N, C-alpha and C positions, 0 to 999 in steps of 0.2 A: 056154293061153288065160288071160287076166287078166279077172276079172269087172269089169263096168262098173256104176257106180252107177246105179240105176234110178229114183231119186227126183228127177231133173232133166228139164226140158224144154229144148230148145235150138232156136234158129232162126237163120238167117243164110245167106249165100251165101259160097262159098269160091272165092278166086281161084286161078289156077294156081301161084302162089308161096306159098300158105298164109295169105294175108290173109283175115280174116273181114269180109265186105262187108255193109253195111246192107240191110235188107229192108223191105217194107211189111207192113201188117196186124198190127203189134205188139199193139195192144189186143185184137184178136180172138183172136190166138194165145195171149195170156196168160190171157184169160177161159176159153178152151178148156182150158188146162192146169189151172186151178183146178177146173173142172167135172170133171176126171178125177183129182182128188186130188193134183195135182202143185203144189208150192209154191215150188220152186227153179227159176229160169229163167236160162238163159245167153243173152245177147244180144250182138250186135255193139256195140262201144263207141259207134259213130256213131248208134245207135238210142236212146241214153240219154235224149235229149230227148223221144222218143216215149212214154216211160213216163208222162209227165204226162197223156196222153190217157186213161189207165185211171182209172176212178173211184177216189177215195181209199179208199173202203171195201174195194174189191178189192185195190188196190195195197198196202195195209197187210198183206195176208195173204200177199204174195209176197216172196221173197228174190231179188234180182237180182244177177247177176254179169255184168260186161261184159268182153268180150275183143276183142283185135285180131288175134291169130294162132291158128291151129289148134293149135299146141303148147300153148297155154293151156287149150284145151278138153280135150286129152288128160290134162293134169295134174289137172284138176278131176274128170273122169269116172273116171279110174283111181286117184285118191287119191294121186298122186305128189307 
């Protein structure tokens, strides 16, 4: 087993072919991550525009990574 980085929160929907699909509730999910001490968030690329709904004071505390494919998530979380 390979250890997975535990300092990330991620959200999105996965298609049958490995595409990361946008979701709703980005603001709420990011605020919840911060409340739980998580500052690195992986989001679907198509949700990038939704980050602007997060208050700037909170947004500045988060590091966002945007992905289009599940393989990108593996690389990030496994440190590949």
